[in-house]
N, C-alpha and C positions, 0 to 999 in steps of 0.2 A: 270231599277230595277234588270234586270236578271244579267248583269255584276258586280252591285254590291255583289251579293251573291256570286258569283266565286271568287271575289277578297277577302273575307272574309274567302272563305275555303282554300286558298293558305296560308300555314305557312311562318312565317318570319325567317330569319335566326337566329336571335337570340333564338327564340325559340327551333330550332332545335339542337343550340348548347347547351344548357341548358340540354337537354334531356342525350346528351353525355358524360356528366360530372359526372355520378352516383359511379363510383369507383374511383374518384379523391382521396377522403379520404384514402382510403385503399393503392393506389400506393404511398402517400407521407408519409405515416406511415410505408412502405415496406423501402423506401429510407431513412428515419430518424433514423428507429431502430438500425441498425448495428453502427450508431455514437453515438448514445446514451448510448448501451451498453459497447461500446469501453471506453466513458468517466466514467461510473459507475464501470466498474472493474479497470481501471486506478486510480479512487480515493480511492477504497478500499486498492489495492495494495501498492498504497504510503501511505495513513494513516496508514496500519499495519506496514510497514517500518519505518516510523516516531515514532512510539510507540516502535518497539524494539530498535531503536536507543535510546529512552529515559530510556529504562530499562538497557539497557548495561551502559549507563552513570550513572545511579543512582548506579548499580552494582559496578563498577568502584570506584566511590566516596566512597561507606560504606566499599569496601575492602581497598582502602588507608588510608582512617580513622582508620578501625582496625589495619592496620598494623602499622601508625604511633604511634599509642599508645602502641602497645606491641612490636615494634622494630623487627617484625618478616615478612618475604616473605611469609612465609608458612600460618600463620593466615590471611593473606590478601588475598591470594589466597582462602581460604576456606571460608572467608567472602564475597567475591565477587560470588562465584559459590551459596551459599545460598542465597544471595539477588537476583540472577538472575533466582533461580529455579523455574519451574513452570510459568513464567512469560512471556516467549518468544513466539511468535505464529510464526509458517510456515505451509504451505501447503504440503511439502513434506513430505513423509514418512519416520520416524526415529526418532532421538532424536531431542530434542532442548536446547541441553546443549553447552554454549558457550565454546570457547578455552581460558582460562585467564593464565595469566604470571603475576608474581610481581617480583621486583627486587630493592634492595637497594644499591643505589651507592652515596657516598660523604653526607650521612644526609639525602637523598630525596628517598623517596619510590616511584616508578611507578608502577602502575597496568593497564595492556593492556587486553583489552577483545574483542575477535572477534567471528561473528556467521554468518554463511551460511545462507541468508533468500531467501526462496522459494515462491513466490508469485503466486496469482491466475494464473493457465493456462487458457490463453484466445486464442481460435483459434488452441487449440493445441501447443502452444509456451510457453513452462516455463518460469518466470523472476526468474532468480537467481541474488542475490545482496549480496555481502560480506559487512557487517555492522561491524564497530569497534568503539571502544571508548578509550580512555586514559585519566588517573588521575595521576597527581604528586602532593604530600604533604611532608612537612618537617617532618623527623622524631622527636619527641619529647624524 
């Protein structure tokens, strides 16, 4: 009987391992957090760049439509500028005004717009991307 009591007092290796895994969740969280944050910041940056591309495309369409009706490149540039006004998003300090050019050649008006998008700076690295759109329509 004395030997049985001694055997019960000895701890099994499984119980010893279970006690040593208390900080396991914290270590896993610390390893996964940078990857998760990189994915989140990447999704935000990409979705805002896609939004800006859509705004530029719609602005060039509006400018080309106005220019095609009036047969004037100046009116096309004004319409495209007003259509994109206060809709573009960038994380850089400064203006968010795109560069818009319109030209009429052989009965076709072409409106070009470009915008320098600066995304969220993650880990001190700013992401800069030139976004552009072009629309052509037949002058009526």
